[in-house]
C-alpha positions as CSV (number, residue, x, y, z in Angstrom):
1,X,-0.1,-0.1,0.1
2,X,2.6,2.4,1.2
3,X,4.7,1.5,-2.1
4,X,1.6,2.4,-4.4
5,X,1.3,5.5,-2.5
6,X,4.6,6.7,-3.2
7,X,4.4,5.6,-6.8
8,X,1.2,7.7,-7.1
9,X,2.9,10.7,-5.4
10,X,6.0,10.6,-7.9
11,X,3.4,10.2,-10.8
12,X,1.7,13.4,-9.6
13,X,4.6,15.2,-9.1
14,X,6.0,14.4,-12.6
15,X,2.5,14.9,-14.3
16,X,2.6,18.5,-12.5
17,X,6.0,19.4,-13.6
18,X,5.3,18.5,-17.3
19,X,2.2,20.1,-17.2
20,X,3.9,23.5,-15.9
21,X,6.7,22.8,-18.6
22,X,4.0,22.6,-21.4
23,X,2.1,25.8,-20.3
24,X,5.3,27.7,-20.1
25,X,6.0,26.6,-23.6
26,X,2.5,27.5,-24.9
27,X,3.0,31.0,-23.3
28,X,6.2,31.3,-24.7
29,X,5.0,30.4,-28.2
30,X,2.1,32.8,-28.0
31,X,4.3,35.5,-27.0
32,X,6.9,35.0,-29.7
33,X,4.3,34.9,-32.4
34,X,1.9,37.7,-31.2
35,X,-1.3,37.6,-33.7
36,X,-2.4,41.3,-33.5
37,X,-2.7,44.3,-31.5
38,X,0.1,46.3,-30.1
39,X,2.6,43.7,-30.9
40,X,1.5,42.6,-34.3
41,X,4.4,42.0,-36.7
42,X,6.9,41.6,-33.8
43,X,8.6,38.8,-32.1
44,X,9.4,38.7,-28.3
45,X,12.8,38.4,-26.9
46,X,12.5,36.9,-23.7
47,X,13.9,38.3,-20.5
48,X,17.3,36.8,-19.4
49,X,21.3,36.9,-19.8
50,X,23.0,36.8,-23.2
51,X,26.7,37.2,-24.3
52,X,27.4,40.5,-25.7
53,X,30.4,41.0,-28.0
54,X,33.2,38.7,-28.4
55,X,36.9,37.8,-28.3
56,X,39.2,37.4,-31.1
57,X,37.4,39.9,-33.2
58,X,37.7,43.7,-33.7
59,X,38.8,45.5,-30.7
60,X,35.5,47.4,-29.9
61,X,33.6,44.0,-29.8
62,X,35.4,43.2,-26.7
63,X,35.5,42.0,-24.1
64,X,32.6,39.5,-24.5
65,X,30.5,39.8,-21.3
66,X,27.1,38.6,-19.8
67,X,24.3,41.2,-19.9
68,X,20.7,40.8,-18.6
69,X,18.0,42.4,-20.5
70,X,14.1,42.4,-19.8
71,X,11.6,41.0,-22.2
72,X,11.0,43.2,-25.2
73,X,9.3,42.9,-28.7
74,X,11.3,43.7,-32.0
75,X,10.0,44.1,-35.5
76,X,10.1,40.9,-37.4
77,X,11.0,42.8,-40.5
78,X,12.8,46.0,-41.2
79,X,10.6,49.1,-41.8
80,X,9.6,49.3,-45.6
81,X,9.0,52.2,-47.7
82,X,5.4,51.8,-47.9
83,X,5.4,52.2,-44.0
84,X,7.6,55.2,-43.9
85,X,5.4,57.0,-46.5
86,X,2.5,56.8,-44.2
87,X,4.6,58.4,-41.5
88,X,6.2,61.1,-43.6
89,X,2.6,61.9,-45.0
90,X,1.4,62.5,-41.7
91,X,4.4,64.2,-40.1
92,X,6.4,65.5,-43.0
93,X,10.3,65.1,-43.9
94,X,11.4,67.6,-41.4
95,X,11.1,67.4,-37.6
96,X,9.7,70.3,-35.3
97,X,13.2,71.9,-34.7
98,X,13.9,71.7,-38.4
99,X,16.0,68.4,-38.0
100,X,16.0,66.3,-41.2
101,X,13.7,63.2,-41.1
102,X,14.0,62.0,-44.8
103,X,16.9,63.1,-47.1
104,X,14.4,64.1,-49.9
105,X,17.0,65.4,-52.3
106,X,19.1,62.2,-52.1
107,X,18.6,60.2,-55.5
108,X,18.4,57.0,-53.6
109,X,15.3,57.9,-51.7
110,X,12.4,55.5,-51.8
111,X,9.7,58.0,-51.0
112,X,8.6,60.7,-53.0
113,X,5.8,63.5,-53.0
114,X,3.5,62.9,-56.0
115,X,0.7,65.6,-56.5
116,X,0.8,66.4,-53.0
117,X,0.9,62.9,-51.4
118,X,4.0,61.0,-50.1
119,X,4.2,57.6,-51.6
120,X,6.7,54.8,-51.8
121,X,8.9,54.5,-55.0
122,X,6.9,52.2,-57.4
123,X,8.2,48.6,-57.4
124,X,10.3,49.3,-54.0
125,X,6.9,49.4,-51.6
126,X,8.3,46.5,-49.6
127,X,12.2,47.3,-49.6
128,X,13.7,48.4,-46.4
129,X,13.6,52.3,-46.4
130,X,16.7,54.0,-46.2
131,X,17.5,57.7,-46.3
132,X,15.9,58.5,-42.9
133,X,18.4,60.1,-40.4
134,X,18.7,58.9,-37.0
135,X,16.3,61.5,-35.8
136,X,13.8,60.2,-38.5
137,X,14.1,56.6,-37.6
138,X,13.5,57.4,-34.0
139,X,10.6,59.9,-34.8
140,X,9.0,57.0,-36.9
141,X,9.2,54.6,-34.0
142,X,7.4,57.1,-31.6
143,X,4.7,57.8,-34.1
144,X,4.3,53.9,-34.3
145,X,4.2,53.8,-30.4
146,X,7.6,52.0,-30.2
147,X,11.1,53.1,-30.2
148,X,14.5,52.3,-31.6
149,X,16.5,49.4,-30.1
150,X,19.4,49.8,-28.1
151,X,22.4,48.2,-29.6
152,X,22.3,45.5,-26.8
153,X,18.7,44.8,-27.5
154,X,19.6,44.6,-31.2
155,X,22.4,42.0,-30.7
156,X,20.4,39.9,-28.4
157,X,17.5,39.7,-31.0
158,X,20.1,38.8,-33.5
159,X,22.2,36.1,-31.9
160,X,20.2,34.7,-28.9
161,X,22.0,33.3,-26.0
162,X,24.1,30.7,-27.5
163,X,26.9,33.1,-28.5
164,X,26.5,32.4,-32.4
165,X,28.2,34.7,-34.7
166,X,25.4,35.3,-37.2
167,X,21.7,35.2,-36.8
168,X,21.4,31.8,-38.4
169,X,24.4,30.3,-36.5
170,X,28.2,30.0,-37.2
171,X,28.2,29.2,-40.9
172,X,29.4,31.9,-43.4
173,X,27.0,33.9,-45.0
174,X,25.4,32.6,-48.1
175,X,23.0,34.1,-50.6
176,X,20.3,31.8,-49.3
177,X,20.7,33.3,-45.6
178,X,20.9,36.8,-46.4
179,X,21.0,39.4,-49.0
180,X,24.7,39.9,-49.6
181,X,26.9,40.4,-52.6
182,X,25.1,43.6,-53.8
183,X,26.4,47.3,-54.0
184,X,26.3,49.4,-50.9
185,X,22.5,50.9,-50.7
186,X,21.0,47.8,-53.0
187,X,18.1,46.2,-51.4
188,X,15.1,43.6,-52.0
189,X,11.9,43.3,-50.3
190,X,12.0,42.4,-46.6
191,X,11.6,38.8,-45.4
192,X,12.8,36.9,-48.2
193,X,15.6,34.8,-46.4
194,X,13.6,32.7,-43.6
195,X,16.7,30.4,-43.6
196,X,18.6,33.2,-42.0
197,X,16.3,34.3,-39.3
198,X,17.6,34.9,-35.9
199,X,16.8,32.5,-33.0
200,X,13.5,34.3,-32.3
201,X,12.4,34.6,-35.9
202,X,13.5,38.2,-36.7
203,X,14.6,38.6,-40.6
204,X,17.3,40.3,-42.3
205,X,19.3,40.9,-39.5
206,X,22.6,40.3,-41.5
207,X,22.8,42.1,-44.9
208,X,20.4,44.4,-46.6
209,X,21.1,47.6,-44.9
210,X,22.6,48.8,-41.3
211,X,20.3,49.3,-38.8
212,X,20.2,52.6,-36.7
213,X,20.2,52.0,-32.8
214,X,19.6,54.6,-29.9
215,X,22.9,53.8,-28.4
216,X,26.0,55.9,-28.3
217,X,29.4,54.3,-29.4
218,X,31.2,53.6,-26.3
219,X,33.7,50.7,-25.2
220,X,32.7,47.6,-23.6
221,X,31.4,46.5,-21.1
222,X,28.0,47.6,-22.3
223,X,26.3,49.3,-19.3
224,X,22.6,50.4,-19.9
225,X,22.4,53.0,-17.1
226,X,25.5,54.8,-17.8
227,X,23.9,57.4,-20.3
228,X,24.9,55.4,-23.5
229,X,21.1,54.9,-24.5
230,X,20.3,58.7,-24.5
231,X,22.2,60.1,-27.3
232,X,22.6,63.8,-27.7
233,X,23.0,65.4,-31.1
234,X,26.7,65.5,-31.2
235,X,27.2,62.0,-30.1
236,X,28.6,59.3,-32.5
237,X,26.0,56.6,-32.4
238,X,25.8,52.7,-33.3
239,X,24.4,51.0,-36.4
240,X,24.4,47.2,-36.6
241,X,23.8,44.3,-39.1
242,X,26.0,45.2,-42.1
243,X,24.6,45.9,-45.6
244,X,24.3,44.3,-48.9
245,X,28.1,44.9,-49.8
246,X,29.6,43.9,-46.3
247,X,31.9,41.4,-46.1
248,X,31.7,38.1,-43.4
249,X,33.1,40.4,-40.7
250,X,30.8,43.3,-41.1
251,X,27.7,40.9,-41.1
252,X,28.5,39.3,-37.8
253,X,25.8,40.0,-34.9
254,X,28.6,41.8,-32.8
255,X,29.9,44.1,-35.6
256,X,29.4,47.7,-34.5
257,X,29.3,50.6,-37.1
258,X,30.4,54.1,-35.5
259,X,28.2,56.9,-37.2
260,X,29.3,60.2,-36.3
261,X,26.9,63.2,-35.5
262,X,27.1,64.7,-39.1
263,X,26.3,61.4,-40.7
264,X,23.5,60.5,-38.3
265,X,21.8,63.9,-38.9
266,X,21.2,63.0,-42.7
267,X,19.8,60.0,-44.3
268,X,21.7,57.1,-46.3
269,X,20.5,54.5,-48.5
270,X,22.4,51.7,-46.8
271,X,21.1,52.5,-43.4
272,X,17.5,51.2,-42.4
273,X,16.1,50.2,-39.0
274,X,13.3,48.4,-36.9
275,X,11.6,49.3,-33.7
276,X,11.1,47.8,-30.3
277,X,8.5,47.8,-27.7
278,X,8.8,47.0,-24.1
279,X,6.9,44.0,-22.9
280,X,5.3,43.8,-19.3
281,X,4.7,39.7,-19.7
282,X,6.4,37.6,-17.4
283,X,6.9,33.8,-18.6
């Protein structure tokens, strides 16, 4: 009798344990794949530690160090010309203090004013939008109820927690994993390389275009509360991800591009962006 009770108790404990794990996985899956509302088109990055930076690469990527980040959501895809056109239609190409949002004079711009309406360039509606300054990218994210990612958030979303070199793993970049081998500023429609997705399902996090972040370019270790996530107009900021003409080193998830204040104040065809949103979800 006692033996049967012990077996029943063990069975009950194991059943409850597996039920808890299953429920946690269901909640996690639901969080990573939001179906609509505020987080539509985004993937969730769970709270926890990851390894930021690496050893043996460029000096500004070292030292490799552990960093804890709260949970957040990040856009699955880069912001497109179609999405940007709606923002420019409402807010205009210039900010309230005269700061450039969109470099409308650049021949590579993908958003144009036609008969008083801002529209994406025909045939490029789903391409990642470039030619927005860092101010313009930040203003777009705020307009969408989001914000620019820090470079720490960007890196975790790109490489996950296993220390991989690229979003897809440690294999060298290939044309089926990312848009590479083009000229600087050349793009293709977003989301065409599912094999190159990050561990959380974010796409185009290597190649296509560099991506604006809200972080000041400073040495590691990365300390979120030391002011580096509140860039001033005179600061050099960080872009991430490489572009279509970058080599294997520039495409790594740890690669950092320092963009000085002058370059950050204007647009570039080879720098795009995606947005993030804070999450209060506890898994």
